[in-house]
N, C-alpha and C positions, 0 to 999 in steps of 0.2 A: 452567594452570587452565582449567576448562571448565564450561559450564553456565550456568544463569540468573544465578548470582552473578557470573560474569565479565562479563556485558554491562554492568551499571551502572558497572563500573570500567574499561570500554573495553579489556579484555584480549582479545587475539586468541585465538579458539578454535582449539585445535590437536589435540584428541582425534580419533581415527579411529573409535572404536567407541562413542561416547557417544550416548545417545538424545536429548540436548538440543542436540547440535551436528550439523552436516552438512558434507559436503565443500565446499559452496558457502561456508560460513562461514569455512573455513580460508583463503580467498583474500584476505579483506578485514578490516580492523579495523572493528568496529561500535561506534560511540559511541552510548550510550543514556542515557536518564534514567528514573527510576522513573515509573510511571504506574498510577493506581488504577482500580478498576472504574468509579468516577464519571467519571474522565477518559475512559475507553473509551466510555461512553454519550454524552459530549459530542462526542467525535470522530465517533461514529456519527451524531449529529444533524446535524453539519456535512456529513458525507458525503451524507446524504439530501438536504440542501438543495442542495449542489452538483450532485448527480445530477439532481434535479428541474429545475434551471436548464439543465443540459446537454441534457436531453431537450427542453425548451422551445426552446432555441436550435437544436437539430437539426430540430425540426418547422418552425421559422421559416426554415430555410436558412442559418443563421449558423454555418458549419462551423468556423471558427476558435474562436469563442466556445464552441461545443459541445465541441470538443476540449479546450480549456483547462479548462473546468468539469468535464469528465469526469476529467481528470488530477487535479484537486484533490479530486474525490470519491474517487478511488482512493487517494490519499495519506492522506486522513482515514480511510477505511475500513481501510487497512493499519495505521494507528496504533491504531484501535479494536481490531482483531484482536490486535495485539501487546500492547496494554495488558491486554486481557481474558485472553489465554492465557499471556503471559510476565511481566506486571507491569512491563514497560518498553516504551519506544518509541524508535525511532532518532532521533538528533538530528544536525544538521549540514546541509550543503548538498548532499551526494550522496544524492539520494533513492533511488538504486538499491539501497543497502544494506538498506533496509526489506524488500525482497523476500527477502533471506537470512533475516531474522527470521521470515518467514512459514513457511518450510520446517520441517516437523515438528509444526506445530500441527494440530489436527483439520481434515481437508480442506484443509490448507495448500498442497499442491502446485499445485492448480488456481488458487487466488488468487495464489500466488507467480508463476506463469507469466503470468497476466493482468496483474499488477502490473508485471512486467518489460517486457511489451509496451507497456503504457500509458505508463510514465515514460520509455521510450525516445523518445517523441514530444514530451516537454516542451519541449525547446529549439526544435524545429521549430514548435510551436504558439505559443510565447510570445515567441521572440526572433528568429526568421528572418523575412525580408521576404515570402517566398512564401506565398500563401494555402494553407489546408488543404483537401484534397479532401473531397467528400461521403463517399466510401468510407472514408477514414481517420477522419473524424468518427464515422461509424457504428460502426466497429470499436472506437474508443476508448470510446464510450458503452456498447457491449456488454461490454468488459473491465471498465469501472467498475462495471457492474451485477453482474458476477460477484463483485467485491470487496464491494460493499455488501450483496449477498444473503448472503455468507458472514459478514459482521459481524453482520447481523441474526440469522442462525441461531445465532451464538455466544451471544446473549442469550436465545434461546428454549430453550436447554438448561437453564436454571435450574430 
């Protein structure tokens, strides 16, 4: 089975020529839950709040806090995009799978790439003892901005 109906049932996508599936989705099992347009708007609101905090932390020189908040902004923006375009969002502890759900939505490749880069730094920012560099914090805020901008644009299409 493949397509939007397979995600809520957590079925691995296996089609090779489907418009709703991509080769990236073939590699992982994506667990999802249904998400409404109202959910998408709430995720967007959270993403905007996290991004504002990340920007403030960046301006204040708090690199680790800027990075962590940027990551949470990106996760919420990805959930907003998936809820808006797919009617589902990823669930579980592996945040990387949400990037697979972004592929194939309008302008989804750019946000998917930004998302992958962003969440690749989650453990470093939140669990590792070493501090985060200014350069990494700046990149993470930039990647989060790509995602939040895409989520906002998704609602401007109404």
